C-alpha positions, -999 to +999 in steps of 0.1 A: +000+000+000+029+023+007+040+019-029+005+028-041+004+059-020+039+069-031+029+067-067-001+089-060+020+115-042+046+115-069+019+129-093+026+162-075+058+165-096+044+160-131+039+197-136+067+214-116+081+236-143+051+252-162+054+280-187+057+316-175+025+334-165+003+343-194-028+365-199-062+349-191-070+348-228-038+329-238-039+292-247-034+269-218+001+252-216+002+217-231+001+191-202+025+168-220+050+196-225+046+206-188+054+170-177+086+169-198+097+202-184+089+190-149+111+159-153+139+180-167+136+204-138+139+177-110+176+183-105+170+220-099+142+212-074+164+187-056+191+214-052+166+238-037+152+212-013+187+203-001+188+236+019+157+227+040+151+209+072+115+204+083+094+188+111+069+162+100+040+149+121+024+116+110-010+103+123-024+069+113-058+057+125-071+022+121-109+019+123-136-007+120-161-009+091-183+017+108-155+042+113-150+036+150-113+042+160-094+010+170-059+023+171-041+056+166-003+059+160+016+092+158+052+100+150+072+132+149+101+132+125+129+155+113+130+156+075+159+166+053+171+159+017+202+143+004+207+146-034+170+152-037+159+121-017+139+128+015+154+113+046+133+112+079+146+107+114+120+097+140+121+119+172+090+107+191+063+081+189+028+084+204+037+115+223+069+101+239+105+108+230+126+078+218+145+061+245+184+064+244+186+029+228+159+037+202+176+070+194+209+052+189+194+027+165+175+055+147+207+075+143+225+045+128+196+039+104+195+076+093+233+078+089+233+047+068+205+061+046+222+095+043+255+080+033+238+058+008+221+088-010+253+109-007+265+087-035+251+104-066+247+070-084+225+057-056+204+089-055+201+088-093+189+052-092+162+061-067+152+092-087+150+071-119+128+047-101+105+075-089+104+090-124+094+056-138+065+055-113+055+090-124+055+079-160+035+047-153+010+066-133+006+095-157+002+074-188-030+058-174-045+093-167-051+125-185-059+161-176-092+175-190-114+206-190-085+230-182-092+266-173-073+296-160-084+319-131-069+348-111-066+338-075-050+363-050-036+382-080-019+351-094-028+330-125-039+295-114-046+266-138-074+241-129-077+207-144-098+176-139-079+143-136-096+114-155-087+080-168-072+076-202-099+056-221-075+043-247-049+030-222-043-007-213-028-010-178+004-031-176+012-030-139-002-023-105+005+014-105-013+019-138-043-002-126-045+020-095-043+052-116-071+040-138-097+040-110-086+074-096-102+107-106-100+142-092-089+178-095-055+196-096-046+233-094-013+247-105+004+281-100+010+290-136+039+314-129+060+288-111+043+256-123+040+244-088+011+222-078-011+240-052-037+214-045-043+178-055-075+158-047-081+123-060-106+096-052-112+060-064-144+058-084-146+020-085-133-011-067-099-025-077-089-061-069-055-075-078-053-114-078-089-116-066-081-093-037-052-113-023-024-090-035-043-057-033-078-045-027-089-009-031-126+000-026-145+028-042-143+060-022-106+058-012-093+094-014-060+114-011-054+151-008-020+169-010-013+206-006+018+226-014+028+261-003+057+285-011+084+293+014+098+328+020+124+324-007+099+311-033+106+273-029+075+252-027+072+224-002+044+200+006+027+210+039-002+185+040-009+150+028-040+131+040-063+104+030-086+076+041-105+046+028-109+009+026-078-007+012-055-036+018-021-048+004-018-086+007-032-097+040-011-075+063-025-040+059-055-030+080-084-025+055-100+006+072-077+035+078-071+072+075-038+091+077-026+127+079+009+140+075+016+177+082+050+194+075+060+227+091+087+245+111+110+244+080+144+260+084+165+272+055+202+266+057+231+279+037+264+264+048+299+267+034+328+245+044+365+252+042+393+228+051+417+242+077+450+224+080+459+188+070+430+164+069+436+133+091+417+100+085+400+086+116+389+050+122 
C-alpha cells in the first residue's frame, strides 16, 4: 500500500516547471510539455530542497467498518534531503521521545541512509525509479477541462484528472491510476502544484483481492505552499478509505501528514590544516 500511496503522491511533480504566466486569454500550456519540463527540472528542485530541514508529524488511524477508532499511531520526524531524496529521522512516537537505545538505532539507520544517497549514483537510481513510477501513473491518466483563473492576484490553472480511455494497464501502479479521478490546481507562474484531490471511483482487486484490494471512495489530498524564498514544499498529505495490500495491511484507515517548522540553511565548508583519516 505504501508503494501505491507513493505513486499517487509522486503525481505532484508531473507539472513542476510550467510555462511563465500568461494572460487569461492565452492558450493553456500543453500538459505533456509541462510534464517533460517538470522531469527535466527535477535536479533543480532537488538542489533547492537540499537547503531545507522540516518537522513532520504523521498520524495513522485504524478503524472498523463503521468508522470507530481501533488504534491511533503518531510519529514526529525530522526531514531533510540528500541529493533530492527525502530522509526522515523519528524523534517521538505516540507522544513520547525515543529512548536512548531507540535513538541510537534510529541515528544509525538515518546515517546509513544519508551516506547511501550521498552517493550520486544511488540517488540517481532512486530518482529514476520514482520517475518511472510517475510515467507509469501518468500514462494511465489525462488532464481535462482546463481553465485559468486569477486567485490572489496570481494566475492559477485548474484541471480535472480522468482515466485515459485508450490506455491498457500493464502494472499495479497503472491499474491503480485508472480508477482514480479528481482535480488539480497549479500556480502558472512557477508551475508548482497548489492542491491535488483524487478519489477512487470503482473497486480495484489484484489477484482476486489477495495481492491488493482498493474500494471505491478511497481518497487522497495533497497541498503545497511556497516558502519565504519562493521554494514550494508539501505541507499537507492526507487520505482515508478501505484498502489492503496482501493480508497484512488493516483494511480501514485514515492518515494525515503535516509538515512545518521548516528551516532554511546555507552552509559553506573550508578545510583548515591537514585532513587526518580517523577510524
